N, C-alpha and C positions, 0 to 999 in steps of 0.2 A: 504494500498500500505505498503510494507516496505522498512524501510530506504537502499538507493542504496548505497553499501559500497564502500570504496576504501581504497588502503595500499600503502606503497613505497613495489617494489618490485625490487629483483636484481638477475640478471643472471651474472655468471663468470663463467669462465674454462680456464686454461692454453691451449694454443694452442703451441704444440710442432711442430717443423721444421727443416727438416734435410738443410744443406746448401752444394751449390756445387760449384767448384774453386772459380767462379769469388766473390760470394757474401762470401764466406769465406775467401778469401785475403781483401774482403772490410771491415770487420768488424774486422777481425783480426789488419787491419791498423788500423784502430781507436783506438784501445787498445795501439798501438805504436805513435800516436801522426802523424800517415801517412793517406792524402786524397788518395786515390785509384780511378782511374775511368778505362774505356774501349776503345779502339780505334775501331771504324769500318774500313772496306777496304777503304772507301773514306774519312777519314783522320778525321772524327770526333769524340772528345773526351764527352763519355758521363757520367756524375756523377748525380746520384749514378748510378753504372755500372748496367747494365742487361746481360743474357747469351745470346741474340739473338737481332741482327740489328730491331730494331723497323720498318724499310722501308723495309730492303728484306729479313729478317725473317734468315738471315744467323746469325749459331753460330760465337761469338766472345770472344776470351779471352784473345788480345794481354791487359794487364794491363799495366798502364802508372800515372806515381805520379803526382799532379796537387797539386795548391797554398794551401794554409789556409786562404788566403784573395780572395775575391770576390766583386763584384757588385749587389748591389738590382737590380730583374728585376723586381718585382710586389709585394705588401704586403697589410696586411688587420687586423687591431688593433684588438686586444681580450680585451677587458673593464674588463672581469670576468673569471680568470684562474680556469678550475675544476680540480676536483681531478686527482693525474696523471699525469696533463701538466709538461712541463720543468720549467717552475719560479712560483711560487705562487704569485707574485705581477705582474699588466697587463704589456703584450706584446705586440709585431708585430711579426704574422706570414710572414715570409719574403719568397720567390723564390730568391736564391743566385746563379749566375753562377761565379764561382770558377776562379780563374786565370788562362788557361790552359784547361778550359771546355767550353763546346758548348751547354750543356745545364744546368737546372738550380736545383739546391737542397733545398727541403723543409724544414725547420727549423724555429726557433725562434730567434727575436733579440732584446735583453735588452736593452732598451733607457727607458726615464722616461716618455714620452707623444707621443700622434700619431705628435705632431710637430718637434717631432726629427726624424723622418725617414722618407725618399722620395724616389723613384724609382730613382736609378742612384748613391746612396751611395754606398759609399765603408766601408766593414765590413770586420770583420777576426773571425776566431773560438777561441771561449775559450774552453778550453779543460775542462772536468770534473777531481777533485781531485780523484778521484777511477774509473779508468777503466777494463771494465771487454769484451768488444768486442760487443760491442751493438753501435745503432744509438745515444743513449743517452750518450755515451764517448762522442761526442761533447753538451757541456752542454748547448751551444748558442750560436750567434752572438753577436758580441758588434762593435761599431762602429769604423771605423781605419781611419787615416786621411793619413797612406802613401801609396806608390806604392806596388807594385808586392812584395810579401818576397822571400827570397835570396834561398827558399827550392826546385825551381826548375828554370829551365834555361829561364831566362828574355832576351828575345829580343823588344827592343821599351819599348814601354808602356804597352805592352802586354808580358805574359806569353806564355812559348809554354810548354806541358805535356811532363816528360821524361819517357821513358820505366823504367818499376818495375819489378821484378822477381815474384813477389806477394807472398813469401817466408818468414815464419816469425817462430821462434819457438813457439810452442805449440799452433796449428792452431785452430780456433774458428769455429766447425763443426755443430754444431746446435744452436736453441736458441730458448728458451720457453719464449711466448710472453700471457700476462692474457689479454684475451677480456672480459670486464665488461660491462654490461647495466644497469644504474640506471632509472626507471622511475616509476610513479603511475600508478597502475593499477587499473581500475573498472572492476568488473563483469557483470554489467547492471543490471536492474529489476529483469530480469527472475533468472540469476542464483544467484543476491542477497538474494532471496525467499530461493532457494534452498542450498545457503550456511546456512541461518537461519534453514533450517527445520533439518538440518544435527546436530545444535548445540543441539536439543532434539533429536538426534536418528532417525530422520523419515526421507526419501527419497522421494523427491517429485518430478515430472515432471511437463510439459503441454502436453495437447493435441491439435493437430492441429484441426480446425474447421472443415476440410473438410476430408482429408483423416481417420480422428480419430486416428491415431497416436500418441504414447506418447513419448517424447524423454525427457531422462535423462542422464544426466545433460541438463535442458531445455534451447534451443537455445534465447530464444523470439519470435522467428518464426518457421515456416516448412521449412526446406531445399528443401522441394520434391515440397510443392505448393506456397511456397511465402508468407504464411499468417501469419498475427501476432496471436500469440497464448496468450493466458492468463489464461485459465482453468487448475487448478491445481489439479492432481493426484498423491494421494502418492502408491509408488509400493515398490516392496519387502517384507520384509526385506531381503526373500532368496530370489534365483538366480539359473543359470546354465552357466557352464563353456563354453564358445561355442569355444574359442582357446585360446591358451598359448605358453609364451616361459619361458624356461629355463633358468636362468641369469647365468653366469658363472665367470664374472669380478666383484671386488667389486666395490661400488663406493666410491669416498672421503665421509667422514662425514657420511655416512649410517649404523649403528652399525647392520648389518645384515648378517649372515653368508652365505658365497657361496657354494652350488648352492641352488639359489630356483627359485621360480616360479611367473612370474606375466601372468595375465589371461585377458581375455575381458568377463564378468561376464553379463548376460542379467538377470536383477531382474526382477522378476515376474511381471507381467503388464506391462512391459515396451516395445518399441518396438526399441531400442537401447541400444547397449551392451557398459558399463562402466569399467575402466580397475579397478583391484586391486591384492595386492598379496595373493597368497595362502599357507596357513601355515596350520598346524596340521594331515597333512600325508606327508609322504616322498615324495619327488620330480618327483621320479621319476614312483608315482601312480599316478599323474594328470591324468587326461584325460577330452577329450571333451563330454559334457552332465553331468558331475560332479555336483551335486546339494551340492550348499554352502550357507553359512548364515556368516553376518558380525560378527566381534569382537570387539566392544570397550573397550580403556582404557579410566580409569577416567578423566574427564576434555578434551578428547581430541574431536575435531568438524571435524573427520571424520572418517571411521572404520580403527582400526590399520590393519586389513586383513581377510581373509574369510577363513572359515574352514569346511568341510565336514558336513552334515547335517545328513548324515546316510538312507536318502532315495536313491531308486532305480535310477540308471541315467535316466535321460531325454532322450526321445526318438529322433534320430535326426532330423524328421520333425518339431520339434516345436522350433526349434533352426536354423535348415538351414538357414532362411532369415536373422539372424542376424549377422553371420560372420563375 
């Protein structure tokens, strides 16, 4: 029984979003140390602002300025900050209803410990030293002992949101938010054996004891019969292109010139096609039925690409069930 592998895995990509007029005004306002909300037809002020009333679905555009002070409505303590979180010391996640708003804004509160935070406590915005037009322009909230600040009209103990045009110089019209997922991945028993065989430039699958199909890469169970698989079968190394696509967009950190071809390849003896890059042939000459073989780089744990073998193309009937 081979050792079951595990390794850290990171999935990361930048998510680019264009902003409508409401979100554009909100984020640009944060850059200018102004917090904007949006007023609904029935007089509620929503912070952070949305473009449609969550109750009536009516489009809303009436921007208003609210205070940078507010009240904690609920909270949770974060004992161990993670990479990319607003503070690198333990903090509280809080929902804060800013003075003049009817809804709460999620952010962090900088306090020394959980005993220093409570629902109903007064807080105020601590602005970031450098602001770019993002929610992180609010560095965090901090405790505040005073009443509502004077940047909005105050009526008694409550503050009333004041109308705002939402216009600033050099409006923020889009944001790029990096999405990242860090976790430890284990491929399991079957795929650990598959990966181990690749290190010896061999490709192995597993055969279902009932339907006798050979799955590559192996799943540990037959997806059709639902039975566990354990019989190893070596397949390939040659195979047949069943279908393919031409890639015209260059991927970041991938040193391959476009256009190039990625294909589903049914290795000889396998009943499931795997995917791989096709090279050694002009991209516009790749076709269904093309016979290919793997090309390994020294020290690699998987084929770098597949190239034509020079054999006649496979007949369609030999791979039609593997498309």
